[in-house]
N, C-alpha and C positions, 0 to 999 in steps of 0.2 A: 615507651608505651604509656597509656593514659588511663586514669580511672574516671568513670563516668557514674554519676549518681542521679537517679530518678526517684523522687519521693524517698522511700525507705530501702530501695534496692541499689546495690553497687555492682557495676560491671568493671572488672579490673583487667589490666593488660590489654586494652583496646587500641587498635591501630586504624580502624576504618569504620565508617557509618554509611550504610545504604538506605536510601529513602525511597518509599513508593511516591508516586506523583499525585494522581487523582484522589482527593479526599485527605491527603496527608500534607502536601505542600500547596497544591492548587485547589481552590474552591470551585471545582468544575461541575458541581451538581446541576446548575441551571443549563450549562452547555450540554451535558450528557442527556438530560431530559429532553431538550429540544432536538438533539440528534436522534434519539430514539423515536420521537414522534415523526420526524421528517422521513426517516427510513421506513417506518410502517405505513405512512401515507403513500409514499411512492410505490411500495410493493402492493398495497391495497388497490391502487389504481390499475395495476397490471392484473392482479389476482383478487377480485372482490371477495370480501369476507374474511380476509387474513389480518386486517388491521388490528382489531382488538386482541386477538390471540397473540399476535406478535408483541404488542405492548406488554402483555403479561409475561411472555417469555423473556423479554428484555429486563424485567424487574420494575416495570412502571405500572402502578396501580393508583387510580384517582389522582393522576398527575404527580405522584410522589415516587421518587427513585429509592429503591431498595439498595442500600450501600453494600449489601452482600450479594446482590443480584448480578445477572450476566452482563449488563451494560456497564456496571460499575467496576467489575473485577475481571471480566473476560477480555481476551484479545479480540481484534477485529475478525480474525479467522474463525474463532469459536462462535462468535456472534453471527457471523455469515452463515455458518453451517447450521446453526439453530434456526435462523430465518428460512433457509432452504428446506429444512425438515417440515416446517409448517406449510410451505408452498407445495411440497411433494404430497402432503396429505390431501390436497385438493384434486389429486390425480395426475399431476404433472410428473414427467420423468425426472429422475434425479439430476441429470446434467442440465436439463432445462431449468429445473428449480434453482440449481447453483448459479446459473447464468443470470437469472432474474434477480436473485439476492445480490450478487456481485455488482451488477449494473446499478441497482438501486443504492447500494452503499457508495459506489463511485460518484453517483449523482448528488447524494447528500453531502459527501465530502467536498465536492466542488462548490456546492452552495455555501457552505460555512467557511471555505477558504476566502470566498469573495465578500461574505457579509458579516462574519462573526468577529468580534474582538476577543483577545485572549482572556481566559477566565482569571479572576483575581488570585493573587498570592495571599495566602492566609497571613494575618497580622503577626509580625514577629519572626516569620520564617527567615527573611534575609539576615536579620541580626543574629539569629541562632546559627545559621550556616556559617556566617563570617566568624563568629566566636570559635566554632568547632574547627574551622580551617586554620585560624590563627594559633590554635592549640597544637597544631601539627598533624591532625587526623586527615587521612585520605577520605574523600567524600564522593558519593555517587548517587544517581538516580536509577532505579530499576522499575520500570513500569509496564503494565500490560498494554499501554497505548503504543502506537508506532514510534520507532526511533525518531522519525521526522518530527512528530508532535513533541517528543521529549526535548529535542534539541531546540525547537522553536520556542518552547516554553522557557528553557534555561537561558536562551539568548535575550528574549524579551525582558526578563527580569534581572538580567545581568548576573546570573548565577554561574555562568560557564567559567568565570574567573576562579571559582572556588571548587568546581567539580572536576574530578578526574575521570569520571564515568557518566555518560548519558546514554542509557540503554533502554530500548523498547523491545517489543515482540513484533517481528515483521514476518516470521515464519517459524516453523518448528514448535517446540514445547512452549507452553505458557504457565503461568502460576496455577497450582503450587508445585510444579515440577522443580525439584531441587537443582536440576542441571543449570537452570537460569542463574541461581545464586552462586553456584560454583563458577560459572562463566564470568559473572560480575566480579567475583573475588580474584580470579585469575587475571582479569583485565586491570584490576587495581594493584595487582602484585602483592596480595595479602592472602593469608590462610582464613577459611571460614571461622575458625575458632578464635580469631582476634577481631571479628567483624560483627557489628550490631545491625539489626534490621529494624527500621522504623516504618510502620504501616498502619492501615486502618481496617484491615479485614483479615479473616481467618486464612485466606489464600497466602497472604504475606508471611504469617507466622508458621504455617505448615511448611512452606517452601524453605524458609530459613532454618527451621529446627531440623528438618530432614537432611539439610546440607551440613549440619554441624555448627551453626552460628553461635557466637558467644552469648547471644540473647536477643530478645525481641521486645521492642517498645511499642505498645499500642497507643494510638492517638485518636481521640474523637473531639473535634472542635464543637460539636453539638452533642446534646444528650444521646447516649447510645444504649442498646440493650447489653446486658451483661454477657450474653453469648457471643456477641460480635467481637469483643476484645479478650475473650476468655483464654485464647491461646497465647496471649502475650505474657511476658514475665512481670510487666508493670504497665498500667494504663495512665496516660497523662491527658491533659486538656489543652496543652500548648507546648510548642517546641522550646519555649523558654525554661521548662522544667527539666531539660537535659543539661545537667551541670557538670562542669570540669572540676574535679577534685585533685588537689595537690598531694 
């Protein structure tokens, strides 16, 4: 077992580290902003007047992404249901609203599969993951994005060599449901009490703490409000601050 130190906090007897993806390893803010606008435009073309309310629901205001908003931390299923609710407010039946939202999200996904390049990896992430892996820790990604997106990201940046878990949310519960963290730990073959969570939102920390994690490391690569990382045991500005102690 390994001792990890972040600033003045020590986490002892650690066997595994689980990372969030968007905003933690991947600088996906630009992509998420474009995705939100694309989805809202497609829906607005079908149901006029829903575009601006949808952007607000997604957490997009004045073209700025709220890192704690629905688009940043919610699963596709949750975001789809939220969009359908706004469509239903125009008088559409619920099943019709769900179909419109689902079709719009599918169309947006196809557009970005053909036209978008992967979002950048934050500077220093690869080196930090290599160091943690070489120290003997089990590593994984647990994201609200789809498993397909998680795997594509890991493969593109050649992280899959160092990761024993590449897990997204395709159906069922999403963050902050502790069942996700428990499932991730089970897949890694470790107990929650020897596993750290590294993330950038309250949903990551609530999920891990409710599951009995050894601790939570909050990261913000850009200036963040104190509330955003308040649930973490320690807040850092780079993964290079996660140090292995002998």
